[in-house]
C-alpha positions as CSV (number, residue, x, y, z in Angstrom):
1,M,35.4,5.3,-167.7
2,A,34.4,8.4,-169.7
3,L,32.1,11.0,-168.2
4,L,30.4,11.7,-171.5
5,D,29.1,9.1,-173.9
6,T,30.4,10.6,-177.1
7,K,28.4,8.1,-179.2
8,K,25.1,9.7,-177.8
9,Y,26.0,13.2,-178.8
10,N,27.2,14.6,-182.1
11,Y,29.8,17.2,-181.1
12,E,32.3,18.4,-183.7
13,R,35.8,19.2,-183.0
14,V,37.1,22.0,-185.2
15,K,40.4,23.6,-185.8
16,H,40.3,27.3,-186.4
17,T,42.5,30.4,-186.2
18,D,41.6,33.0,-183.6
19,S,41.7,36.7,-184.0
20,E,45.3,36.8,-182.7
21,G,46.4,34.3,-185.5
22,K,46.7,31.4,-183.1
23,T,45.5,27.9,-184.1
24,R,42.9,26.7,-181.7
25,H,40.8,23.5,-181.3
26,T,37.2,23.9,-180.1
27,T,34.4,21.4,-179.5
28,S,30.9,22.5,-180.1
29,N,27.4,21.2,-181.0
30,G,27.9,22.8,-184.5
31,D,24.7,24.7,-184.5
32,A,24.2,28.0,-186.3
33,M,25.1,30.0,-183.1
34,A,28.3,28.0,-182.4
35,V,29.3,28.6,-186.1
36,A,28.6,32.3,-185.8
37,L,30.6,32.8,-182.6
38,R,33.5,30.6,-183.6
39,G,36.8,32.5,-183.5
40,L,35.5,35.5,-181.5
41,T,37.3,36.7,-178.4
42,L,35.5,36.8,-175.1
43,S,35.1,40.6,-175.4
44,E,33.7,40.2,-178.9
45,V,31.1,37.7,-177.7
46,E,30.2,40.0,-174.8
47,D,29.7,42.8,-177.3
48,V,27.4,40.6,-179.4
49,A,25.4,39.6,-176.3
50,R,25.0,43.3,-175.3
51,R,23.9,44.4,-178.9
52,N,21.4,41.6,-179.0
53,G,19.7,42.3,-175.7
54,V,21.3,40.0,-173.1
55,P,20.6,41.8,-169.9
56,E,23.5,43.6,-168.3
57,A,22.5,41.9,-165.0
58,S,23.2,38.5,-166.5
59,L,26.6,39.6,-167.8
60,D,27.4,40.9,-164.3
61,K,26.2,37.7,-162.7
62,W,28.7,35.7,-164.8
63,S,31.7,38.0,-164.2
64,H,33.2,35.7,-161.5
65,L,33.3,32.7,-163.8
66,N,36.2,31.7,-165.9
67,A,36.4,32.8,-169.6
68,G,35.0,29.5,-171.0
69,M,32.0,29.4,-168.6
70,R,31.3,33.1,-169.3
71,R,31.4,32.5,-173.1
72,M,29.2,29.4,-172.7
73,N,26.5,31.3,-170.7
74,M,26.5,34.1,-173.2
75,G,26.1,31.6,-176.0
76,L,23.1,29.9,-174.2
77,A,21.6,33.3,-173.6
78,L,21.8,34.2,-177.3
79,R,20.3,30.8,-178.2
80,K,17.4,31.5,-175.9
81,I,16.8,34.8,-177.8
82,V,16.8,32.9,-181.2
83,K,14.4,30.2,-179.7
84,G,12.1,33.1,-178.7
85,G,11.8,34.1,-182.3
86,T,14.2,37.1,-182.4
87,P,17.1,36.9,-184.9
88,V,20.6,37.4,-183.4
89,H,23.2,39.4,-185.4
90,V,26.8,38.2,-185.0
91,G,29.0,40.3,-187.4
92,D,28.0,39.3,-190.9
93,H,25.8,36.4,-189.6
94,T,22.2,36.6,-188.7
95,V,21.1,33.5,-186.7
96,T,17.4,32.9,-187.2
97,S,17.2,29.3,-186.2
98,L,19.4,26.7,-184.5
């Protein structure tokens, strides 16, 4: 029995090359934020979060989590900023809607 009914959700599985040149597979919802963050390292995502106003207290609160959970929480915080009407800048990308 599967824990997640994949027919109900439209998650994409993407093959990409990370900043170290390694081929990785990732699963995401495919929204503009997921596309903009794809291929960034954890420290790069953390830099993006800081530059776009994610509170330092939130980043500290997530420090005990594993890398995947920290990245997920930063992505969610950045999505919240976009939903609030403020564009988020990720390298060459500007995310204005999801």
